[in-house]
PyMOL Python script that loads the backbone (N, CA, C, O; Angstrom):
from pymol import cmd

cmd.read_pdbstr("""\
ATOM      1  N   MET A   1       5.973 -31.875  22.541  1.00  0.00           N
ATOM      2  CA  MET A   1       4.617 -31.608  23.011  1.00  0.00           C
ATOM      3  C   MET A   1       3.648 -31.534  21.829  1.00  0.00           C
ATOM      4  O   MET A   1       2.550 -32.089  21.883  1.00  0.00           O
ATOM      5  N   ALA A   2       4.060 -30.852  20.773  1.00  0.00           N
ATOM      6  CA  ALA A   2       3.194 -30.728  19.601  1.00  0.00           C
ATOM      7  C   ALA A   2       3.001 -32.089  18.937  1.00  0.00           C
ATOM      8  O   ALA A   2       1.917 -32.412  18.451  1.00  0.00           O
ATOM      9  N   ALA A   3       4.084 -32.885  18.926  1.00  0.00           N
ATOM     10  CA  ALA A   3       4.005 -34.214  18.320  1.00  0.00           C
ATOM     11  C   ALA A   3       2.994 -35.077  19.068  1.00  0.00           C
ATOM     12  O   ALA A   3       2.235 -35.837  18.465  1.00  0.00           O
ATOM     13  N   LEU A   4       3.000 -34.944  20.407  1.00  0.00           N
ATOM     14  CA  LEU A   4       2.074 -35.718  21.224  1.00  0.00           C
ATOM     15  C   LEU A   4       0.635 -35.347  20.884  1.00  0.00           C
ATOM     16  O   LEU A   4      -0.222 -36.219  20.739  1.00  0.00           O
ATOM     17  N   GLY A   5       0.375 -34.047  20.758  1.00  0.00           N
ATOM     18  CA  GLY A   5      -0.966 -33.595  20.398  1.00  0.00           C
ATOM     19  C   GLY A   5      -1.389 -34.130  19.046  1.00  0.00           C
ATOM     20  O   GLY A   5      -2.541 -34.519  18.855  1.00  0.00           O
ATOM     21  N   PHE A   6      -0.447 -34.147  18.101  1.00  0.00           N
ATOM     22  CA  PHE A   6      -0.726 -34.660  16.759  1.00  0.00           C
ATOM     23  C   PHE A   6      -1.126 -36.134  16.816  1.00  0.00           C
ATOM     24  O   PHE A   6      -2.097 -36.557  16.190  1.00  0.00           O
ATOM     25  N   VAL A   7      -0.341 -36.914  17.594  1.00  0.00           N
ATOM     26  CA  VAL A   7      -0.625 -38.351  17.726  1.00  0.00           C
ATOM     27  C   VAL A   7      -2.003 -38.556  18.340  1.00  0.00           C
ATOM     28  O   VAL A   7      -2.774 -39.397  17.878  1.00  0.00           O
ATOM     29  N   PHE A   8      -2.317 -37.781  19.389  1.00  0.00           N
ATOM     30  CA  PHE A   8      -3.622 -37.918  20.037  1.00  0.00           C
ATOM     31  C   PHE A   8      -4.744 -37.520  19.085  1.00  0.00           C
ATOM     32  O   PHE A   8      -5.817 -38.124  19.088  1.00  0.00           O
ATOM     33  N   GLY A   9      -4.486 -36.499  18.270  1.00  0.00           N
ATOM     34  CA  GLY A   9      -5.489 -36.068  17.294  1.00  0.00           C
ATOM     35  C   GLY A   9      -5.786 -37.164  16.289  1.00  0.00           C
ATOM     36  O   GLY A   9      -6.949 -37.436  15.989  1.00  0.00           O
ATOM     37  N   ILE A  10      -4.744 -37.794  15.766  1.00  0.00           N
ATOM     38  CA  ILE A  10      -4.917 -38.883  14.792  1.00  0.00           C
ATOM     39  C   ILE A  10      -5.665 -40.050  15.432  1.00  0.00           C
ATOM     40  O   ILE A  10      -6.583 -40.615  14.839  1.00  0.00           O
ATOM     41  N   THR A  11      -5.258 -40.400  16.647  1.00  0.00           N
ATOM     42  CA  THR A  11      -5.899 -41.517  17.346  1.00  0.00           C
ATOM     43  C   THR A  11      -7.373 -41.215  17.583  1.00  0.00           C
ATOM     44  O   THR A  11      -8.230 -42.071  17.363  1.00  0.00           O
ATOM     45  N   GLY A  12      -7.665 -39.996  18.033  1.00  0.00           N
ATOM     46  CA  GLY A  12      -9.050 -39.596  18.281  1.00  0.00           C
ATOM     47  C   GLY A  12      -9.882 -39.661  17.010  1.00  0.00           C
ATOM     48  O   GLY A  12     -11.019 -40.132  17.037  1.00  0.00           O
ATOM     49  N   MET A  13      -9.328 -39.191  15.897  1.00  0.00           N
ATOM     50  CA  MET A  13     -10.038 -39.222  14.620  1.00  0.00           C
ATOM     51  C   MET A  13     -10.332 -40.658  14.202  1.00  0.00           C
ATOM     52  O   MET A  13     -11.432 -40.969  13.744  1.00  0.00           O
ATOM     53  N   THR A  14      -9.331 -41.535  14.364  1.00  0.00           N
ATOM     54  CA  THR A  14      -9.505 -42.939  13.980  1.00  0.00           C
ATOM     55  C   THR A  14     -10.620 -43.572  14.803  1.00  0.00           C
ATOM     56  O   THR A  14     -11.483 -44.261  14.259  1.00  0.00           O
ATOM     57  N   PHE A  15     -10.601 -43.337  16.124  1.00  0.00           N
ATOM     58  CA  PHE A  15     -11.642 -43.896  16.979  1.00  0.00           C
ATOM     59  C   PHE A  15     -12.997 -43.313  16.620  1.00  0.00           C
ATOM     60  O   PHE A  15     -14.006 -44.019  16.642  1.00  0.00           O
ATOM     61  N   GLY A  16     -13.025 -42.025  16.290  1.00  0.00           N
ATOM     62  CA  GLY A  16     -14.279 -41.375  15.910  1.00  0.00           C
ATOM     63  C   GLY A  16     -14.864 -42.012  14.665  1.00  0.00           C
ATOM     64  O   GLY A  16     -16.061 -42.295  14.609  1.00  0.00           O
ATOM     65  N   LEU A  17     -14.023 -42.237  13.667  1.00  0.00           N
ATOM     66  CA  LEU A  17     -14.488 -42.853  12.415  1.00  0.00           C
ATOM     67  C   LEU A  17     -14.970 -44.274  12.672  1.00  0.00           C
ATOM     68  O   LEU A  17     -15.999 -44.693  12.141  1.00  0.00           O
ATOM     69  N   ALA A  18     -14.219 -45.021  13.495  1.00  0.00           N
ATOM     70  CA  ALA A  18     -14.610 -46.393  13.805  1.00  0.00           C
ATOM     71  C   ALA A  18     -15.953 -46.400  14.535  1.00  0.00           C
ATOM     72  O   ALA A  18     -16.826 -47.216  14.240  1.00  0.00           O
ATOM     73  N   GLY A  19     -16.106 -45.486  15.485  1.00  0.00           N
ATOM     74  CA  GLY A  19     -17.367 -45.381  16.220  1.00  0.00           C
ATOM     75  C   GLY A  19     -18.530 -45.071  15.287  1.00  0.00           C
ATOM     76  O   GLY A  19     -19.615 -45.636  15.423  1.00  0.00           O
ATOM     77  N   MET A  20     -18.293 -44.163  14.332  1.00  0.00           N
ATOM     78  CA  MET A  20     -19.331 -43.805  13.371  1.00  0.00           C
ATOM     79  C   MET A  20     -19.726 -45.019  12.533  1.00  0.00           C
ATOM     80  O   MET A  20     -20.910 -45.262  12.299  1.00  0.00           O
ATOM     81  N   ALA A  21     -18.720 -45.782  12.081  1.00  0.00           N
ATOM     82  CA  ALA A  21     -18.986 -46.971  11.266  1.00  0.00           C
ATOM     83  C   ALA A  21     -19.800 -47.992  12.049  1.00  0.00           C
ATOM     84  O   ALA A  21     -20.732 -48.595  11.518  1.00  0.00           O
ATOM     85  N   ILE A  22     -19.435 -48.183  13.332  1.00  0.00           N
ATOM     86  CA  ILE A  22     -20.160 -49.129  14.183  1.00  0.00           C
ATOM     87  C   ILE A  22     -21.600 -48.668  14.368  1.00  0.00           C
ATOM     88  O   ILE A  22     -22.533 -49.467  14.289  1.00  0.00           O
ATOM     89  N   ALA A  23     -21.775 -47.366  14.615  1.00  0.00           N
ATOM     90  CA  ALA A  23     -23.118 -46.824  14.803  1.00  0.00           C
ATOM     91  C   ALA A  23     -23.963 -47.012  13.542  1.00  0.00           C
ATOM     92  O   ALA A  23     -25.138 -47.370  13.618  1.00  0.00           O
ATOM     93  N   MET A  24     -23.346 -46.766  12.374  1.00  0.00           N
ATOM     94  CA  MET A  24     -24.083 -46.897  11.117  1.00  0.00           C
ATOM     95  C   MET A  24     -24.528 -48.337  10.895  1.00  0.00           C
ATOM     96  O   MET A  24     -25.669 -48.578  10.503  1.00  0.00           O
ATOM     97  N   SER A  25     -23.637 -49.297  11.142  1.00  0.00           N
ATOM     98  CA  SER A  25     -23.996 -50.707  10.938  1.00  0.00           C
ATOM     99  C   SER A  25     -25.061 -51.131  11.942  1.00  0.00           C
ATOM    100  O   SER A  25     -25.949 -51.917  11.611  1.00  0.00           O
ATOM    101  N   ALA A  26     -24.978 -50.613  13.174  1.00  0.00           N
ATOM    102  CA  ALA A  26     -25.989 -50.934  14.184  1.00  0.00           C
ATOM    103  C   ALA A  26     -27.350 -50.392  13.753  1.00  0.00           C
ATOM    104  O   ALA A  26     -28.368 -51.067  13.906  1.00  0.00           O
ATOM    105  N   LEU A  27     -27.364 -49.167  13.211  1.00  0.00           N
ATOM    106  CA  LEU A  27     -28.612 -48.582  12.734  1.00  0.00           C
ATOM    107  C   LEU A  27     -29.192 -49.405  11.593  1.00  0.00           C
ATOM    108  O   LEU A  27     -30.399 -49.640  11.540  1.00  0.00           O
ATOM    109  N   ALA A  28     -28.325 -49.844  10.678  1.00  0.00           N
ATOM    110  CA  ALA A  28     -28.782 -50.656   9.554  1.00  0.00           C
ATOM    111  C   ALA A  28     -29.402 -51.960  10.055  1.00  0.00           C
ATOM    112  O   ALA A  28     -30.429 -52.401   9.539  1.00  0.00           O
ATOM    113  N   LYS A  29     -28.775 -52.579  11.067  1.00  0.00           N
ATOM    114  CA  LYS A  29     -29.300 -53.817  11.647  1.00  0.00           C
ATOM    115  C   LYS A  29     -30.682 -53.565  12.263  1.00  0.00           C
ATOM    116  O   LYS A  29     -31.605 -54.359  12.084  1.00  0.00           O
ATOM    117  N   LEU A  30     -30.807 -52.452  12.988  1.00  0.00           N
ATOM    118  CA  LEU A  30     -32.087 -52.115  13.618  1.00  0.00           C
ATOM    119  C   LEU A  30     -33.172 -51.922  12.568  1.00  0.00           C
ATOM    120  O   LEU A  30     -34.300 -52.382  12.742  1.00  0.00           O
ATOM    121  N   LYS A  31     -32.828 -51.239  11.474  1.00  0.00           N
ATOM    122  CA  LYS A  31     -33.805 -51.023  10.398  1.00  0.00           C
ATOM    123  C   LYS A  31     -34.232 -52.353   9.798  1.00  0.00           C
ATOM    124  O   LYS A  31     -35.410 -52.557   9.505  1.00  0.00           O
ATOM    125  N   GLU A  32     -33.274 -53.261   9.613  1.00  0.00           N
ATOM    126  CA  GLU A  32     -33.579 -54.590   9.087  1.00  0.00           C
ATOM    127  C   GLU A  32     -34.576 -55.301   9.992  1.00  0.00           C
ATOM    128  O   GLU A  32     -35.576 -55.847   9.525  1.00  0.00           O
ATOM    129  N   LEU A  33     -34.291 -55.288  11.296  1.00  0.00           N
ATOM    130  CA  LEU A  33     -35.181 -55.914  12.271  1.00  0.00           C
ATOM    131  C   LEU A  33     -36.553 -55.269  12.211  1.00  0.00           C
ATOM    132  O   LEU A  33     -37.574 -55.955  12.262  1.00  0.00           O
ATOM    133  N   ASP A  34     -36.575 -53.952  12.103  1.00  0.00           N
ATOM    134  CA  ASP A  34     -37.830 -53.209  12.067  1.00  0.00           C
ATOM    135  C   ASP A  34     -38.681 -53.654  10.880  1.00  0.00           C
ATOM    136  O   ASP A  34     -39.877 -53.899  11.034  1.00  0.00           O
ATOM    137  N   THR A  35     -38.072 -53.759   9.696  1.00  0.00           N
ATOM    138  CA  THR A  35     -38.836 -54.168   8.512  1.00  0.00           C
ATOM    139  C   THR A  35     -39.311 -55.608   8.663  1.00  0.00           C
ATOM    140  O   THR A  35     -40.404 -55.945   8.209  1.00  0.00           O
ATOM    141  N   ARG A  36     -38.509 -56.462   9.295  1.00  0.00           N
ATOM    142  CA  ARG A  36     -38.913 -57.857   9.516  1.00  0.00           C
ATOM    143  C   ARG A  36     -40.121 -57.918  10.433  1.00  0.00           C
ATOM    144  O   ARG A  36     -41.075 -58.654  10.178  1.00  0.00           O
ATOM    145  N   ILE A  37     -40.071 -57.131  11.510  1.00  0.00           N
ATOM    146  CA  ILE A  37     -41.185 -57.105  12.462  1.00  0.00           C
ATOM    147  C   ILE A  37     -42.450 -56.594  11.768  1.00  0.00           C
ATOM    148  O   ILE A  37     -43.539 -57.127  11.977  1.00  0.00           O
ATOM    149  N   THR A  38     -42.295 -55.562  10.948  1.00  0.00           N
ATOM    150  CA  THR A  38     -43.434 -55.011  10.224  1.00  0.00           C
ATOM    151  C   THR A  38     -44.032 -56.059   9.293  1.00  0.00           C
ATOM    152  O   THR A  38     -45.252 -56.178   9.186  1.00  0.00           O
ATOM    153  N   LYS A  39     -43.173 -56.816   8.621  1.00  0.00           N
ATOM    154  CA  LYS A  39     -43.648 -57.877   7.719  1.00  0.00           C
ATOM    155  C   LYS A  39     -44.409 -58.934   8.507  1.00  0.00           C
ATOM    156  O   LYS A  39     -45.456 -59.409   8.067  1.00  0.00           O
ATOM    157  N   LEU A  40     -43.884 -59.301   9.673  1.00  0.00           N
ATOM    158  CA  LEU A  40     -44.555 -60.289  10.513  1.00  0.00           C
ATOM    159  C   LEU A  40     -45.919 -59.767  10.934  1.00  0.00           C
ATOM    160  O   LEU A  40     -46.899 -60.513  10.925  1.00  0.00           O
ATOM    161  N   ASP A  41     -45.992 -58.486  11.305  1.00  0.00           N
ATOM    162  CA  ASP A  41     -47.250 -57.885  11.724  1.00  0.00           C
ATOM    163  C   ASP A  41     -48.284 -57.938  10.607  1.00  0.00           C
ATOM    164  O   ASP A  41     -49.447 -58.258  10.850  1.00  0.00           O
ATOM    165  N   SER A  42     -47.864 -57.625   9.390  1.00  0.00           N
ATOM    166  CA  SER A  42     -48.812 -57.617   8.267  1.00  0.00           C
ATOM    167  C   SER A  42     -49.240 -59.038   7.899  1.00  0.00           C
ATOM    168  O   SER A  42     -50.322 -59.238   7.346  1.00  0.00           O
ATOM    169  N   ASN A  43     -48.394 -60.025   8.202  1.00  0.00           N
ATOM    170  CA  ASN A  43     -48.765 -61.413   7.917  1.00  0.00           C
ATOM    171  C   ASN A  43     -49.826 -61.908   8.901  1.00  0.00           C
ATOM    172  O   ASN A  43     -50.668 -62.730   8.541  1.00  0.00           O
ATOM    173  N   LEU A  44     -49.789 -61.416  10.134  1.00  0.00           N
ATOM    174  CA  LEU A  44     -50.795 -61.784  11.130  1.00  0.00           C
ATOM    175  C   LEU A  44     -52.045 -61.007  10.824  1.00  0.00           C
ATOM    176  O   LEU A  44     -53.046 -61.144  11.529  1.00  0.00           O
TER     177      LEU A  44
END
""", "prot")
cmd.dss("prot")
cmd.show_as("cartoon", "prot")
cmd.util.cbc("prot")
cmd.orient("prot")
């Protein structure tokens, strides 16, 4: 029973870290788009 909890804990942590990495890259992409849009606005 304890081993099962340990395995689930490790799996949960791995998914959590992966989710965080995905969120961070998505945020970076959004910021990139935002700066591009701002540049386009200033060009008009």
